[in-house]
N, C-alpha and C positions, 0 to 999 in steps of 0.2 A: 947546370941549372941552378946550383947552390946561390951563386952571386945574384941570379935574377930577383930573387925575393926582395933584396935589399934595394937594388935600383928600380927606377920606373919601368913598366912594361915596354919593350921595344920590338917591332916587328922583324921576321926575318925576310931577308932581301926576295928569297925565291917566292915565298908565300904571297908577298906583297905584289910581285909581277903578275902572278897567276890572277889575282883579285882584279887588279887594273886591267888585265887583258878581258876578264870577265864583263867588266863594267863597260868596256869599249863595245863589246860584242852585243851587249844588251840594248844598245842605243840602234841596232841595227833593224830596218824595218821588215827582214825576212822572217818569216814564221818558223821555218824550221831551226835558225840560229837561235830565236826566242825560246823555242821548246828545249834547245840543248842548255841554253843558260839556266832556265829554272829547275834542269835535272841537276846542273852542277851545283847551283845554289842550294838544293837540298841536301847535297853530299856535304857540301862545306858545313852546313849547319849542325853537322855532328861533331866539330871540332870546338871544344870550349872557348878558345880564344879568337874564334872567326869574327865575333863581333867587335873585339878590339881592334882588329884591322880595319873594319868598317868605320868606327868612330875615328881611327888614325887617318884614313884618308879623308875624312869630312873636315877634320879640325886642323891637322897639322901638314898635309901634303899640299903645300902651296904651290908646287910646281904644275900640278895637274890644273885643267880648265874647271872652271866653277860647276857646269853641268855634270860633270863627272864626279867632282866631290859630292854635290847634292844628290846626286843618285845614290851614293853610298850611304849617305844619311838616310834616305827614304826606304832603302833595303833594311836598313838598321831598324827603322820604324816599324816596318812590318814584321821583322823578328820579335821586336820587344812586344808588339799586340799579340803575336801568336805563342810565343812561349818565354815571357820574362820570367815566369816563376822558376823557370829551369836553368837561368843563367847563373854561374858560380858568383859568390858574392864579391870575389875581387874585380871580375868582368863589371859588374853593376857599379861598383864604387869607381872604378875607372872611367866608364861611360859618364857617370853623373859628373865627375869631376871636370872632364874635357868641356862638357857642355857649359858649365858655368865659367870656365876659363876663356872660352871662346865666343860667349855671347855677343861681343862687340867686333867680330870678324869685319874686315873692310868690305867684302862683298854683301850687298843686300840679299842674295840668293842664298848664300851660306848662313846668314843669320836667320832667315825665315825658315830654313831647314832645320836648324838647331831649335828654333821655337817649337816646330811640329813635333820633334823628337822629345821635347821637355813635357809637352802637355801630354804627349802618349804615355810616358812613364806615370806622369801624375794620375792619368786615368785608371792606371792599373792599381791604383789605391796607395801611391807612394807618396802621398802628401805626409802620411804620418812618418814614413820612414826616410823623409829626406828634409830632415828639419832645417837644414841650412838654406834650402832653396828660396822661400820667400824673402827671408832677410837678405840674402845674396843679391837678388833680383832688385829688391827695394833700394839696396846701397847703390846698384848700378845705375839707377835712375839719375842719381845725383851726380854723376860722372861728368867730368868736362869734355870728355870724347863723345862726341854726337853718336858714333856708331854703337858704343857701349850703352848709351841711353836708349836709342832706338831698338837695339836687339832685345834689351830687358823689357822694353815695353811692349814689342811685338810678342814675346814668350808670354807677358802677363795677359795680354789680351785674350790669346789662345787659351790660357787656364782659365780666365773669367767666363770664356764663352762655353768651354767643354764642362766646367766644374763648380758653376756658380752656387750650386746648392750644398756641396760638399765644403766649399768655402764659407757659406753662411753658418753651417752646422758645427764647425771646428770649434773644438773646446778651447783653443788657444785665442779665439775671436781675430783671426787675422785682418779681417775686414775693417775693424776699428782703426787700425793702422793705414791700411791700404787705400781706403776710400777718401780720407782727407789728403794724403798724398797724391792721389790720383787728380784731386780738384786744384792743387797747386799748379798743376802742367796745362791748366785750360789756356793759360796766358803765354805759354812758352814761345819762343819766337819761331819755332821749325812747325809747319803746318802738319807734318806727319806725326810729330810727338803730340801735337794738340788732338789729331784726329784718333790715335791711340787711346789718349786720356779719356775722351769722351766715350769711345766704345767701350772701355773697360767699365766705367759706371752705368752705362745703359743696360749691362748685363743684370743689373741689380733692382731695375725698377719695377718690372711686373711682379716680382715676389715680394714686393714691398719690404725689402731688407732693412733690418732696424738700424744698421749702421749707416745707410744711406739716409734714411728718414729723417735722423737727428740733423742732418746737414742740408736738408731738402732745399733751404731758402738760399743757402749759399751757391746750391747746384744751378737752381733755376736762374739765379742772378748772373752766374758765369755763362749760362747758356745765351741768356740776351745780349751779353757782352760779345759773344761769338757770332750773333745774327747775321752780321754783314761780312763775315770771313769770305776772303777771296778764295780759298780753297775748296773744291768740291767735295772732298771727303769729309771735311769738316762740317759744311753745310748739311750734307747728307745725314751726319750722326747728330746734328743739332735738330734736324727735322724729326729723325727716327725717336728722339728722348722726348720731343714735345708730344708726339702721336702717343707715346705710351703713358705719359704724364696726365694726358686727357682721361685715361682710363683709370689712374690710379690715383692721382692727386689733383682732381679738377678744382678742390678747393684752393689749392695755392696759385692756380692760373687764373682764376676769376679777377683778381685785382688789375691783371694786365691784359685781359682777354681781348679787348679791342685791338691792341697793338699785335697781339698774337696772330689773330685773325688776319690783320692786314699782311702780317709778316709771311703767312702761311699761303695767301692768295698770290703774293709776290713769287714765293718759291714754286708754288704749283706750275708757274710760267717759266721756271728757271732754264736757262740755255741747255744746261746738261739734263738729259732726260731721267737719269737715275735720281737725281736730287728732286725733279718736279715728281716723280713716282712716291718717293718717300713722304713729301709733302702732301700729295693728294690723299695719302692713306689717311691723314688728319680729318678729313671730312667724313669718312667712313666711320672714324672712331667717334667724332663729334656727334654725328647723328644718332648714336645709341645712348646718348646722354639725356636725361630729362630736361635739362636747361637748354638743349640745343636752339630750340626755336626762339627763345628769348635772346640767347647770344648771337644768333645769325641774323636776327630780324632786320637789323638796319644794313646788313652786307649782303644779304642775298640776291638783290638785283643786280650786283657786281660780280659775285661769285657764279652765278649760272653761266654767264658768257664764256668765263674762265673755263669752266669744266666743258662746255660745248666744244670750245676750241681744242680740248686735249683728246677730244673723241674721235678727231679725224685721223685715218691712218698716216702714219709718218712714211717718209720715202723709203726709210730701211724696212719697215713693215712691209711694204708692197713688194720689195726685192724679195724678203723672206717668204712671203705668202705666194710667191710667182704670180703675182697680181696682172701680170700681162700674159699669162698662158690661160688662154679661154676654154681649151679643149684638151682634156687629159684622161677622158674616161676610158681610154685603151691601154693606159700606162697601169701595170700591175703595182699593189701597194709594197712599200718596204715593210718587213715584220716590225722594225721599229716605230712605224708610224702608229701602231695598233696599241692603244692603251689597255692595261689590264681593266675587266669588268669586275664589278661586284655584285654578287647574285643577291636578290632580296628575298628572303626565304618566306614562304606562305605563311599568312597570319588569318586566323579566321574570326570574323566578326558574325554574329547572328545574322547580319544581313547580307552575308556571303559577298561582301566586296573584298577584295585582298588587299586593302589598304594595310600599312603596317601599322600596328598600335603604337610603334615607338615614334612614329611621326618622321618624316624625313625631309630633308633641304631640297627644295626643287631645284633644278639645275637652271639658273637664272640666266643662261645663255651669254654670261661675260667671260665664259672660258671656252669659246667655240672655234678659235683658230688653232688648230692642234699643232702646227709647226711652229706655233707662237704661244703653246699652252703655258710659257712662261707668263706669270702676271705682268702686264705692261701698262703704260699710262693711259693707252686708250680703254683698256678693260676697266682700270681703276676708276677713271674719270666717269664712265657709263655707270658703274656700280654705285659711285657717290652720288650721281644725278637721281639714280634710283631711290636710294635710302632717303635722301633729301626731298624727294616727291612725296615719299610716304609720310614726311615729318610736316611739310608746309602745305601738302595737299594742293588745291586747285588756286592758292594764293600765288603761286609762282607762274601761273599762266600769263599774266599780263606781261611777265620778262620773256616768257618762253615762245608765245605765239608769234611775234614779230620774228623771231630768229627762225622759227619753223618755216614761216613763209619765205624767208630769204634763202634758207639752206635747202629745203625739200626740192624746190623749182631751179635749183642752180646749174648753170652750164658745166661746170666742172664735176666730174663724177665722184672725185673724192668728198668734195663738199656735200653733194647730194647725198652721198652714203651715209656720211657722219649725221645728216639731218634725219634720214631713216631711223638710225640707230637711236638717236635722242626721243623719237616719237615711241620706239619701244620701250626705251628705259621709263619713260614717265607713265607707262600705260596703266601700272598698278596704283600709284599714288593719285594721278590726276583724271582718273577714269571719268569721274562725274562731270568734271568741266569739259573734257573732250568730247563727251557724247554729241554735242549740237555740231561739232566739226567732223564727225565720223562718216556721216553720208557722202561728204565731199572727199575725205581722206582716204577711205577704204577702196573705193574704184580706183582713184590715183595709184594707191600701192599695189593693187592688183595688176594695173598696167606696168608697174615698176618690175614685175615678175618677168617681164619679157626684156628687161634692159640689156644692151650688148655686153655690158661689163659683168663678168661673173660674180665679183665681190659685192655688186649692187644687188643681184639676183639673190645672192645667200642671206645678205643681211635682211631683206624685204620678207624672205619667208620667215624669219625669226620674229619681226616686229608684227607681222600679220597674226601670228600664233598668239601674240600678247593680247590681241583683240579679238580671239575666236569666241569668247563667251558672249560679247555683244552681237557679233555677226550671227551666231547660231539663234539668237533671240528675234531677230529680223525675219520678215518674209523670206522663204528660201530664194526665190527667184531673183531677189535683188542682189543678195551679196553671197550667200553660201554656195549657190550653185557656180557662179563665175568663179568665186575663190577656189573651190574644189577642183574645178576644171583646169584651171591654170596651174594649181600647186600640184596637181598629178603630172602635168606637162614638165614641170622642175624636178619631180622625182626621176623622169627619164632625161634629165638635162646631160648636155655633153661634158660638164664639168662636174668632178668628183665631190668640190665642196659645197656647191649647189644642191647635188643630190642628197648630200648628208643632211644639210639645213632644211630641205623640202621635206624629207623623210621625218624628221623630228618635229617639224611644224604639223605635219600631217597627223602624227601621232597625238598631238595636242588637240588638234582639232576633232579627231576622233573622240577623245575624252570628253569634250564639251558636247558634241553633237549626239553621242550614243546613238538611240534607234533611230534619230532623224536621218541617218546616212543609209537606212534600209532600202529607199527607193533607188539609191545609186550604186548599190553593191555589186552589180556586175561590172559597172565601169571601174570601179576603185579595183575590184580584184583583177580586171584584166591588167591594169597598169602594174600593180604590184608584182603579179606573176612575170609579166614581161622583164621587171626589173631583176628579177632572179638570174638571167641569163646575161644581163648587160653589166651588173655590178662587179667592181673588184672585192677584195677579201674585206676591208675594214666596213665599207658601206653596206655589205651583206649583214652583217651583225646588227646594224641599225634597221635594215629591212625586217629582220626576224621580230624586233620590237614594235615596228608600226603594224605588222601582220596580227601579233599577240595582241596588242592594243586593240585593234579592229574586232577581234573576236570577243574580248572582253565587253566592249562597247555595243556589240549588236546581238550578242548572245544567239538564242536558237534560231534566229532568223538567217544565221549562216547555213543552217542544216537544210540547204535545197540542193537537189543532185546536182543541178549544173555548176553550182559554186564548189561543191565538194570536188566534182571532177576538175575543176581549175586549180584549185589550192593545193589539193594533198599530193598529186603525184611531184611537183617540184620539191615539196618538203620532204617527201619521203626518200626521194632521190637524194638530197643532201645527207638525210639521216643515214642512207646506206655507205655513202663515201666517206664519211667521219669515223675515224678510229676511235676506240674507247677512251685513249689517253688524250683526244684533241680537246683543247679548251673551248673551241668552237660549239662543242656540243651544249655548253651552258645556255647561250642565247637562243639556241635551236629547241632544247627541251623546254625551257621556258615558254617559248612562243607555242610549242605542241602541247603544253598544259594548258593554255588558254584555249586553243583551237578544239581539244578534245572535250573541254567542259561546254564549249558553246555547240559543238556539233552533236553531243549526246550520241543517239544511236546512229549518227551518220558517220562516226568515227569507228563503228564495229568492223568495217572490213580491214582497218589498219592497226587494230588494237593489240593483236597477239604477238607480233614481233616487237613492238613498242613496249609492251609490258615485259616481255622477257629480258629484252635489254636493259630496262630500267632495274629489274630485280638483279640482274648480273652486275650492273655497275654499284649497287648497294653492297653485294657480296663481295665483289673484288676489292672495294674500299676497306671494308671492315677487316679482310684477310691481311691486306697490306698493312693496316693499322695494327694488328696483332703481330705480324712479322716485324714492323717497326719497334713496337714496345719490347718484344722478346729479343730483338737483335740489340737495342740498346743496351739491355742487360747482360748480353753475351759479349757484346763487341769489347775490344781492348778499350780501357778507359781513355787511352791517348787518342783513340780516333772516335768520338761519340757520333761523329757526323757521317759515318759509313753508311748508314742506313737511313735513307730519305723517309721522313713521314708522307703519308698519302696526302693528295690534295682532297679534303673532305667536301669540297665544292661539288665533286661529282657526285656525291651520295646524297647530298641536300638537294640537288636539282633533280635527281632521279626520283626521290622521295616526294617531290613536289608534282612532278609529271605523274606518278602513281596516285597522287590525290586528285589531279584533275582528271584521270581515267575514271576512278571510282565515282567521282561526282557526276562525270558527264554520262557514264555507261550505266550506272546503279547496279541493279541486278544481274546485268548482262556479264559482269564482272567475275560473277560468281565461281564460274569453271576455272577461269584463270588463277585465281586465288587458291581454289581447292588444289589445283596441280602445281602448286610453287611453295617455297619454304617462307614466304615474305613475313609470316607472323614471328617465326623464329628470328629472322633478321630484325624486324622492327624491335623485338625485346631487346635486342643488343644497342640500337640506335637509340631507343628511349632511355639509355643509361650513359649515352656518350657524354664526356667531358664537356663538348662544345656547345654552347646554348643553340645556335642555328641548327644544329642536327637534331637535337631535342624538339625544338620548336616545328620542324618539319614534320618528325615522326609523330607528334600528336594530333597535327593535321591530318596525316594519313590515318591515324587510328579513327578519329571521328569519322572521316568520309567512308573507311570501310565498315564501320559500325553501322552507318546509315543504309550501305549498299548490300552488305551480305553478312548479317551479324551471326549467321549460324557458324561461320569460322572463326570470329573474334571471341565468341562465348567461352569455350573452353579455357582461352587464356587470361579471362578476367581475373581470376585468383593471383596470378603473378603480376597483371598489369596494374591493379588498382593501387597497391602499395607505392609503386613508382609515380603514378599521376599524382598520389597525394603528396609525395616528396617535392613535386614541382610546382605546389601552389605557393611559390614564392615571388611575391611582387617585385623584387629586385630586378628578375629578368622578366619585363613585363610580356613580351610576345610568347615566350615559352609558358608563362602562367595563364596567359589568355587562351592559348590552343589547348592546354591541360584541361583548364576550366570547361571549355566547350566541349572537349572530348567526353568528360565525366557527364555532363547533361545529356549528350547523345547516348551514352551507354545506359544511364538510368531509364530513358524513355523504353529502351529495348528490354532491359532486365525485369521491369516492373518490381514486384514485392521481392524479388530475389536479390534485390539491391542492399536489402536490409543488413547484411554483416559488414557492409562497407560504409555505411552512414557516419559512424562516429569517426572514422578515419579521414574523412574529407569534409564534415560540416564546420568544425572548428576553424581550421584554415580559411575557408569561404566567408565565414562570417566575419573574421578578422579583416580580410580584404575589401569587404563591402563598408566596413566601417573605419578604414584608414583615410586620412586627409590625403587629398592631392592623388587619388587614383584616377588613372586616366579614363575618360568616359568609356570606350570601347570594352575595357576591362570590367568597370561597374556593370554594363549591361549585361556582359556574359556572365559575370558571377550572379548576378540577381536572377538571370534566367535558369541557371543551372541550380540555385537554391529553390526556386520554384518547383523546378523538376524532380528535385529530390523529395520535395514535400508532396508532390502529385503520386509519387509510387509508394512511400513511405510516410504517410502524414502523421502517425503516432511518434515515430521517432524524431523527426523535425519539429514538429510543432510547439514543443516545450521551450525552443529557442526563439519563438517568433518575436518576442519583445526586443529581443536584441539586434534584430536585423530590419524589422517592417519598415520603419521611417525612411532608412536608406534606399530599401527595397523599391519603396513606392516611389521615391524621387528619381531613382535611376532608370525606371521604366515609364515614366509618365510620357517621354519625348519620342519614344519610338514607334514606328508605324506598325498599325496591326498587321500581324503575319502569325505563323504556325508557332513559332518558338515563343511568342509572347502570349499565344493562346494558351499552350500547354502551361507556362509558368504561371499564369493568373489562375488556372484551374487548381494548381497546386496550393496557392495561397489561399484560396476560398477553402479547400479541404482542410488546411491548417487552421483557419478561423474557426470551422466548424468543431476541431478537435479542442481547440484553446482559444476560446472567444476573448478571455481576460488579456491576452497577450496583444490584443490590437487596440484595446479601449483607448489607452493614452495618445495614441497616434491616429485614431480614426479618420481624422480631418485628411490625413496625407492619403489613406486609403480611397476615400471617397475622390479626392483630387484624381488618383491613379485610375479609378473606374471610369471617371469622366473623360480620360484621355482617348478612351476607345472610340472610334467613330462607328464601326458596325461590329460588335461582337456577335459570335454565333447565337443562335437563340437559346440553347441550353446553357451557355456561359452567362447570357444576359439574365436568365432566371436564377443562375447562382447569386450574382450580384444583388438582384431584387430581394432574395431571401435576406441576405445578410444586411442590407440598407434597413429594410423594414423590420428585420429582427430587433436591430439596435434601436430603431426609433421607438418600436413598441415598448422596448424594456425601459428606456428613459423616460418615456410619456411625451406627450405632444408638446407641453411647455418647454421642458428642457431641451427638446429636438429643436424647437424655434430659437431658443437661446444659442444652442451649439450651432445652427446653421446660419444664423446671421453673422457669425465670423467669417462666412465663406466670402471670396471675391463673388460679385454679382454675376459673371458669367458661369462660374461653376454651380452657384445656386440654381440659376435658370436651367442648365442644362440637366442637373439632377431631377429638378421638378418635372421637366419635360419628358425625360427618358424613363425615370424610375418612380415618379409621382410621390417623390418625398420632399 
């Protein structure tokens, strides 16, 4: 071994043969062989120079075939990713050296593998410890040997993709050299090299990297030079660059914008679909720019037909979608078809809709083909037409209407289908201009729900849902009833895609129609319950959503014995079949939460087992979480992954269902709470690091406070400091629910709230005075401040001047209800304690009082006394001067209602 240190490392033949044997075996399709290989690999990893053998096979063993050598490199890459820190330094040095020496291997597969290995080492923070890497790759770019140049560029492209930020922040400023160097290769005679060069520079556009910004004009000039390139990858990268530049340096594109628009229109019709897709993104980017209308004004008439053309299913789409399979409802789903779901935690507004205060993007339906959930030209064209319709509004209809006439009634189903998609895409932007045509179009679309092609039926469901708002506003007999009947038939379609589209469309219709659906409830429930036994796994999850939305929309009208008897048995049957760790529980729990809230006392016969299981789900998750945290401390540091963290979604959904039970059952939940440890568990959930857990905890706390305060009251001393800590508007929904909860608690506590006022009033006043606070949070904060003032006027009134103006502004727009009533009573009490606090902003108070349509008699009396007290104090003349500043409607309203 003494000589070994002086000579370069050499493998032992025996060891090499063993590894080659292993590499051959690992290409076998047999599972048992694969498991065997994994086991041997783990054993070999214990030898310090095992990784030397792997790099040797990759770079030196030219007698072996390329796939075997490449595989050796990929196993090495996995080792680097898993335990590079533990490699002996001589092994690390050997690997790095071999990578650089062989970057120009004659085989493209080996060059690419070395590139992947290099970027994996860099990702391990080795840019600092591999000083010669970038200079060496940079020199290789100038090599006369094409393989060396291409190999180096391939590695650089991967490094730029994976480490753009590190390169930009590196103190040696490598990009000042690299970016001008990349730009020199835009005109290289090899298309592969040109493509690498653009792809490298493209990594630095969005971050507005300074080293690129100084060369921006030369970059754009070079892009124009490549506009007509023959190579698809080059064209694709040019399009990608221009799309990003729209967002980052529109100012530099403006001088050439007409040429760019013409070019992108041409590329959107490129023979290569992947180029067309990159180009089509341009219209989405441009639509977000304020200058869009001005820039596209003269081109829009020619652009619209291009986008419409892109909205037609391609032949390959139809094959992938099994477009020729009309009936598949008996075919079970593959687990891989089912996308992960995201639970939306409960968020309280005073009006008790469960809209999330953070706002959420609606599913615009352009990602509806699951087996094609990859973004494609059809979806991108449809999304582009949608956003441009929102920019140009009805101005595009003169171009679109003739196209619609031609496509919607076309004999070819593919063209007809694309016309129906167009009609749905423009629904939002062109609604006003479309209204005169809807009396003719809606019945036609309803008839298309019966089309013999499943893909036509499914897109028609979506398009009709986009016009649901208009339909609901018309006489029911005309459109709503026929639409509902046909949609419900499609819910039971023999094609799974149509079932899914119909279920989603029906949920949208439910949201729009709300209680207008009450007369048809029996018919609706019959269909949805029938679907329970018909649906395969994936669509069942969507069905739960449609049932939950129905319950939210019709509320207590669902609480009829015949409806309860239809709906509850299948839901409870599913509930009993699912195991505690089954993720299908999420949508079912969400659905039950809506149903429990709607059924109110009608849910009583089912509540006990549901309540117990929810408490148990919360408890299991907390215990698992404790075991995980403890396990990580205990586990050997080499295997921190040995204890999996729990999936907290189980706990969040269970807390939300408990909220639904408390809200629906009210005082009936008393005995269930009394016989469980829910408040102890809630105390832990309220302190969870995950915001969504805290958000749902505070919602439940508020609902339990309303339903059975005697059980909550003993815990208030422990709960209030936690609530106060969560009055942090950075987490809007958490803050919103904590605020709402404090308001509900104060109403129940009365003057016993006094010790906690100083804890919460400061943060609440800060929130109400913050700029850009979302409307829901403002309303909740104002109501809670009012309620605190109602129960403890002497403690809150001194701060009146700090919040009264914002308080009045945020509550003037909400409808008369109990919460508004208690809040205004609180403000009147505070004004009586501290009248000086309101004087400067009295006009705002007058405006807020006038926002009431029918205050209760004693509240109206309070308003009357305050208004007249103020008027008497300032005298008739000053009052007239003061009230002359009022807008006319306000002056008249106060005169009529309060005689001032």
